[in-house]
Residue, then its C-alpha position, 0 to 999 in steps of 0.5 A: x857610602x860612595x867612595x871618594x875619588x882621589x883628586x888627579x895630580x897636576x903636572x907640577x906636582x907629578x914632575x915635583x915628585x919626579x924631581x924629589x926621586x931623582x934627588x934622592x938617587x943622586x944623593x945615595x949615589x954619591x954617598x956610595x961614591x964617597x964611601x968607596x975605598x981610597x984612592x978617589x982618583x981614575x987609578x981606583x976603578x971602583x971608585x970611578x964606577x961609582x962616580x960614573x952611575x953618580x953622574x948619571x943619576x945627576x943627569x936624570x936629576x937635571x933632567x926632572x928640574x928642567x921638567x919640572x920648571x917647564x911644568x911651571x912656566x905651562x901653568x903660568x901661562x896657562 
């Protein structure tokens, strides 16, 4: 019996998976920032570090969302 080859992923499916992974990372980093010891303000270096990590994760998420939109637009055109 010949093994079946996996169907190649579309650009949209690849971008969607990357967006979902980035969303999970951003959600986790937000949870870590929320769980930081109080006060949740700039005088607390632990909170600041965790919140900055979340900000970076959000930027990755936004880039992944833009890539998914671009893949969808490219598929519509053609």
